Phi, psi and omega in degrees: 000131177302152183300319183292328178292320178297319179296319179297317180297319179297316180297319179296317179298317179296320180296315181296327179296339180268356177290135183291344178268150172282135183225135175218143179240131178242147180279186184298336177270011180058043172250143186296126175263313181197152175211154179265169185295329180295322178299313184291320184285319180296323178274351181054052182275143174291163188297324185289345180265001178248012178278149177303135179096354179294128180294143176301327180297320180297319179295314181296322180294321178297313180295323180294316178300325182285343179102008182295332184259009180097188182272152180136185180294124187298315182296317180295317179297323179295316180295319179298321180294318179295319178298321180296321182284336187248355187293329184238160177304322176221142177223153174228121181225160175232147172202165178279140175276173183291342178264009178088000180278159178266124180248136177248122185254136172240123178238144180221133175279138179272159180304327182274008180096353179289183186218135174246128178240127173231148178205162181213162178277110182250026182304315182297319181293316180296321179297319179294322179296320178294321179294323178295319178298319179296319179294324178297319178297319177295323179296321178301319179295319179293326178296318178298318178296321180294321179298317178297321178295321180296323178296319179295320179297319181298321178295321179294327180298326181299322182274348184247021185298329182292338181269094190298318183295315180295319180297320180296320178298315181292324178299316180298314181296318180298310184294321180297323183279329190250013187302320182297312181295327181290324185275340183301306180296327177295322178297315179299317180298319180297319180294315178300317183294322178299318177296318179298318180297316182295322183279340184267001180304138178063024175235172180291346181272355186300314181296320179296316179298318179293327178293319176298317179300317180296320180294318179294323178297319178297316178298317180298318179299315180295315180297319179298320179295315180297319180291323176300314179299317182295321180293319180294312184294329181274356180078015182284340180277120179246105182300143177227080182295144177209153178301129185221138174287119182300330181297326177298320179296316182290323181298321179295322178296318181296316180295319185285322188252354178303310179299321180297318180293317180296321180297327181265006181059046178242135179278112177257114181247124178251118183275123181295151180210152174250016182287153174239140183230154179260098187217163164276106190302318184293315185287319177294322176301323178295321178298310183295322177302314181295320181294315181291319178301315179297318181300317181290318182300321188254027172245132183289157175307139184090353181278184184227147172228129182239133177233126181194174181240147173228143176280133177227092184066234179265019178233160173250134178259115178267116183257136168240107187245135179224164176254034187277206189287335178067183180198164179260170187297330180293345184260004184302310183295320179297329183299325186260006181277143179295147175056027180237131181221145177291147187302315183292323178294323180297330178285334185275323187215149178281161178149176181248003179074035182261340187304307183286336173295319176295317179303311182299317180294316181295319179301317179293318181295328181270353181070031181262178178239134177236125175248151175221146179218132184205153172230128184300128179087353184239344178127180186218157172227120172255128183237121179252123181268127185238142177295131178274155177209161178252348184266131179236152172232157180294140180255142181299337181295338182295337181259006183293144178282150179300142185295336184268009182303138179255128182228021182295336183262005184277346179065041182289140174260118186240127174260123179248132177230120178206140183277005175252116184297323181298321179292319178301313182295319180294318179296318178302313182300316182292314183293321179292328175296330177275004175090020181266147171271111190247135167234142187221159180207158178271345183196169175293326180300321179293321177302314182289316184295318183267002177051050185293336187259006178289121180071014183216110182253117182290146172284332180199164183235134170250113190240127173293149181278317183265090174266168186290321186252345184202177176271157179298326179298314179293326178296320178296318178299321178298316179296317179297322180296323184270334183254343184131145187299328183262092176229102181304135185213150174232138176268122179256113191213150172271353179278111184259017183289144177301330182297315180294317179298319180294317178298320180294316181297323179299329182261009179069036183246128178288161180233128174239122185272145175271148355295136187287128173266132183306319181297318179293322179294318177300315181298316181296315181294322178298317178296318179293325178297321177296321176298318184296330181271354186292160180300338182285353182298153185307152175292146177078000000 
């Protein structure tokens, strides 16, 4: 061997000896080729068993005799351990070491039939997982106590309705704490109704199904508005500004409100722009949605609504201008009060008067400026000032699949996990109507107990965020660990906080908010299906 090759081999051996994991390589005959010092010390192997050429069976027999594999016939236990490590191309196992520590083993078969085994001491992690499980049990008890407390608060609200300030405070606290439970049954109802609408097409039930859908949409809008107010007032919304193309914001407005404007015979004009702004896209989008929605609602048929941006110094002014009913200056404060509506506006459109209250709260939470100018009977202009920027980054929305994508003939295998049985049943009905092969579970334990994934590899996973024993994000990581690193997944959640969305994006997980809209679900599944077909998908 040339001197430099020998030096390289020595350097590599020294480097591997400093790796915190134990590593050993065996040839096709399962004889030891090389191992690092961590492997030898963690297993506490005698010197004669770490020599090149030592059979894996001899090592396993030594460990079995020592009691590492439990009680029983040593030779049989040794053979069972070797079979476990070599039965699959890759395996992950855990067992106790001779010093009582927890060891996690990863084994991989080499192309030439050899075997690589690496392992590490995961005692601290296992201890933390057990502590987390204990904390979850404690949390369940606290949740029950909190639920009982909420019932008591609700009873007190009935007797304190005349005290508006106190009632408003309790309402905010109640909604902030119970938003998930409030949206769960609404989500199930929306899914059931979507399936009913699809199946009732061209039948006498179509109008009834659409009426139910419209009523649920109205409930969802009211609930969403109330929850938005509660999150803002409780300080749960944490803005996360980022460079954003203003045109993306406007394009979404055009897609969302174009049909509504055409239905009311109102001209909606969106002025194109190449400006970039530094904003929290989701929260600013919510402001603009409310402003445009109000403009269309309170503009008579034949009227006009204009949305566009103008540069004003180092800021961009986003204008929403309409030719609607307008208002006078004396009505400004009344305009932004909850459950308050101008008399003429109340005659024109239904609602609870929450939209502009949400706008005012969001503007304050984001530290932005909102100006308004109006003349009664001639129209209004709402102007939102946004920080300008020159730096842009690619947005994930650019890669989103079209909402109308049809995938009924793709034969997708979809795994659904949600701790609410009604939601599982509704989701199954909708997905199967779209031609998907669906398997579902209430928890990871059920998946494991009923062996739902034996001989069946899902193309994608739809995972609830609030599971009984863990979070949906951790559950997806568990599935990826056991099924393969590339498993397209979407988090289905009523939690709309930026923190949850950011955590999901970091792990490459899409987010679908509850109550689930069929178009949004179709778009998410279509995007995940494209991931599933990508070259990065698992081998085989």
